[in-house]
N, C-alpha and C positions, 0 to 999 in steps of 0.2 A: 414499584414494590420489588421487582426482581433485582434491581441494582442494590437496594437497601439490604435485601437478604444476602446477596453476595458479599457486600462490604461489612455486614454485621452478622457474621455466622453465629456468634454466641447469643444473639437476640434477633433472629431473622424476621419475626412477625411485626408488622406495622399496620395498625388499623387505619384504613382509608378515611374513616370518619373522625379520626382524632385531630386535635389541634396541632400536634407535632407534624402530622402528615400535611395538613393544610399549610403550615408554616414552611415546610420543605418545598412544597409545590410552588408556593408563591416566590420563594427564594430562587427556585429554578427558572421561573419565568423572568424574573428580574435579571438574572445572570445571562440568560439567552438574549435578552434585549440589549444588555451591555455589549455582549459579543457581536451581535448584529450591527450595532452602531459603530463599534470599533472596526468592523470589516466594511463599513459603509454599505451594508446590506448587499454586498457583492459576495454571494455564496455559491456561485457556479464553479464547477471544477472541470477542467479539461481532462478527459480520460486518456490513458496511455494506449488503449486498445488499437486504435488505427495505426499508431506508430509501431506497435508490436507486429501487426499484420504486414505492414510495408517492410519492416526490417527483416522479418523471418523469410519473406520472399527474396529480399536482397541477398541474404546469405545462404539461400537454398536450404533452409532448415527442413528436416523431416516433418511429416504431419504430427507425429507424437510430440516432438520438441516444440513445434509451433503451438500446439494445443496447451502444453504445459506452460509456456510463456504467457499465453493468453489467460489461462487460469490464474497465474501469478499476478497478472495485471488486475484482475478482479479482486484478488486478495489484497493487493496493495491499496485499493480503495477502501476496503472493509476493515482492514486490520492495522493500517499504518497511517501516518500523516505525510508520507512521501509525496502524494499528489498535491498537498497544500504547500509543501516546501520546495518542490522542484518542478521543472518543466516536464510535460508528459513524455517528451522524447527521452529525457534522462531516466524516468521511471520505466519506460519501455526497455531501455538498455539494461537496466538492473534486472528486470524480469527475464529477459533473454539470457543474460549472463548467468543468472541463478539456475535456469533450466539446463543450460549446458554444463554448469558446474556439477549439478546433481547427476547428470548423465556421464560425467567424467570425459567430456569431449571438448577439445579446444577448437575454436574457429580460426582457421588459418588467415594470415594477413592477405590483403588484396595483391593484385599484380603490381600495384603502385607501392607496395610495402607499407600499407596503412592498416591500422586496426579497424575492424568492422564497425565499431561504435562511432568512429569519427565521421562516417557517412550518415549516421542518424542524428548525432548531436556533436557538433564540432567543438563545443566548449568542454566536453567531458574528458577527464583525464583517467588514466588507468588507476591511479590511487583513489580518486573520487569514486569510480565505478566499484572498485573492491570494497571501499569503506561502506558505501550505500548497500551493496549486496550483503555484506556481513550484518549491517543494521537490520535489514529486512529478514535475513535468516534467523537472527536472534529473536525478532518479534514472532516469527512463525514457530520457533521452538517453544516460546512461552505461551502460545495460544492453547487454550483448553482443547482437549481432543474432540469435544462435541462440535466446536466451530470448525476444526480441521476437516471434519467429515462432510460438512455442508457444501 
C-alpha cells in the first residue's frame, strides 16, 4: 500500500479488499518467484562491513572516519545494488573512499608506492573506484531525507 501511494500520488488510496489489490498482490508473488528462480534461490549477500573494518585498520583511519565508512556500508545494502553487482571488498573500498572524500582527506600511498585500495581489492582500479563512488553518491543525493535520517 505504501509503495502504491508513493507511485500514484494523484490517486494514493487502494482498498486492500479490492480486486485490483488482489491482482497486484498475486502479480507481485509471481514476479518474486520468477526472480528467485532466476537467481537459483541464491539470495544471500556478502556484506562489506568486515572489509571496511579491516581496511580502516590498515590505513589507520580515525574513529569518526571508520564509523562513517561503516555507516556507508550499511547504506550500500539498503539503498543501492552495489552489493549485488560487486564484491564486498570493492563496496568496502567505495564506502571508505566516500567517507574520506566527504572529509576532504586523501589517503597517502604506501611505502611501496601503492594505493590503499590495492591492499583490499587488487582488481579495483582508480577509475572504477571513482565511478562507483560517484554512483553511490548520486544515489545518496536522490534518497528522500526521511531515509537519510534513519
